[in-house]
C-alpha positions as CSV (number, residue, x, y, z in Angstrom):
1,X,0.0,21.5,-13.0
2,X,-0.2,18.7,-10.4
3,X,2.3,18.4,-7.5
4,X,5.1,16.1,-8.3
5,X,4.7,14.1,-5.2
6,X,0.9,13.6,-6.2
7,X,1.9,13.1,-9.8
8,X,4.0,10.2,-8.8
9,X,1.9,8.7,-6.2
10,X,-0.8,8.3,-8.9
11,X,1.5,7.0,-11.5
12,X,2.7,4.2,-8.9
13,X,-0.9,3.7,-8.1
14,X,-1.7,3.1,-11.8
15,X,1.5,1.4,-12.9
16,X,3.2,0.3,-9.6
17,X,2.4,-3.4,-10.1
18,X,4.8,-3.2,-13.4
19,X,7.8,-2.4,-11.3
20,X,9.8,-4.9,-9.3
21,X,9.2,-5.3,-5.6
22,X,12.3,-3.4,-4.9
23,X,11.5,-0.7,-7.2
24,X,8.2,-0.3,-5.6
25,X,9.6,-0.3,-2.4
26,X,12.4,2.5,-2.8
27,X,9.9,4.4,-4.9
28,X,7.3,4.5,-2.2
29,X,9.9,5.1,0.6
30,X,11.1,7.9,-1.2
31,X,8.0,9.7,-2.7
32,X,5.4,8.9,-0.2
33,X,6.9,8.2,2.8
34,X,9.4,11.1,2.2
35,X,12.7,9.4,3.3
36,X,15.8,10.5,1.9
37,X,18.3,8.7,-0.3
38,X,20.6,8.1,2.7
39,X,17.9,7.0,5.0
40,X,16.8,4.4,2.6
41,X,20.3,3.4,1.5
42,X,21.4,3.0,5.2
43,X,18.3,1.0,5.9
44,X,18.6,-1.3,3.3
45,X,22.5,-1.8,3.3
46,X,23.2,-0.2,-0.2
47,X,24.9,3.3,-1.5
48,X,22.7,6.4,-2.0
49,X,23.9,6.1,-5.5
50,X,22.2,2.7,-5.9
51,X,19.0,3.9,-4.3
52,X,19.2,7.0,-6.6
53,X,19.6,4.8,-9.8
54,X,16.7,2.4,-8.6
55,X,14.2,5.4,-8.0
56,X,15.4,7.3,-11.2
57,X,14.7,4.0,-13.3
58,X,11.5,3.5,-11.8
59,X,10.4,7.1,-12.4
60,X,11.4,6.8,-15.9
61,X,9.5,3.4,-16.3
62,X,6.2,5.1,-14.7
63,X,6.7,8.2,-16.9
64,X,7.1,6.0,-20.1
65,X,4.1,4.0,-19.3
66,X,2.0,6.9,-18.7
67,X,3.0,8.4,-22.2
68,X,2.2,5.1,-23.9
69,X,-1.0,4.2,-22.0
70,X,-2.3,7.6,-20.6
71,X,-4.3,6.1,-17.5
72,X,-3.5,9.2,-15.4
73,X,-4.5,11.7,-17.9
74,X,-7.7,9.8,-18.6
75,X,-8.4,9.7,-14.9
76,X,-7.8,13.3,-14.5
77,X,-10.3,14.1,-17.1
78,X,-12.8,11.7,-15.9
79,X,-12.7,13.3,-12.5
80,X,-12.9,17.0,-13.9
81,X,-16.0,15.9,-15.8
82,X,-17.5,14.2,-13.0
83,X,-17.1,17.3,-10.8
84,X,-18.6,19.6,-13.6
85,X,-21.7,17.2,-13.4
86,X,-21.7,17.4,-9.7
87,X,-21.5,21.2,-9.5
88,X,-24.2,21.7,-12.4
89,X,-26.6,19.3,-10.4
90,X,-26.2,21.1,-7.3
91,X,-26.7,24.6,-9.0
92,X,-29.9,22.9,-10.6
93,X,-30.9,21.6,-7.2
94,X,-30.1,25.0,-5.6
95,X,-32.3,26.9,-8.1
96,X,-35.2,25.0,-9.1
97,X,-35.6,22.2,-5.9
98,X,-38.5,24.4,-4.9
99,X,-40.2,24.2,-8.2
100,X,-39.4,20.4,-8.7
101,X,-41.8,18.0,-6.8
102,X,-42.1,14.4,-6.2
103,X,-40.1,11.8,-8.1
104,X,-38.0,14.6,-10.3
105,X,-36.9,16.0,-6.9
106,X,-35.7,12.7,-5.3
107,X,-34.1,11.6,-8.6
108,X,-32.3,14.9,-8.6
109,X,-31.0,14.3,-5.0
110,X,-30.2,10.7,-5.9
111,X,-28.0,11.6,-8.6
112,X,-26.1,14.3,-6.8
113,X,-25.5,11.6,-4.1
114,X,-24.4,9.1,-6.9
115,X,-22.1,11.5,-8.4
116,X,-20.4,12.4,-5.0
117,X,-19.9,8.9,-4.3
118,X,-18.2,8.3,-7.4
119,X,-15.8,11.3,-7.0
120,X,-15.0,10.1,-3.5
121,X,-14.1,6.7,-4.9
122,X,-11.6,8.6,-7.2
């Protein structure tokens, strides 16, 4: 299972624009910048409970959106498939590159590079 911090970060990436500015800010400070509730409360002059409520509400919104839309789940499946394709291309290239010549070898290496670039963009 994905680490909660990574999971929440991905949800924020996918759905963060659907939160209010304050929700996004407090959520990011807590989950990404690792500030405590007390630190956020002190910085913005509100109570720890108010910060907690905003963050918890934001988490619930993001989790609900993911349950309905499934963007993170789809992202994870696509990434896994791309990594499988990359692994298989690398195995093919290692095992048969000596036997493959000319345009086919160039195409195989170009496909490997393309898949690697797509995975990096994820």
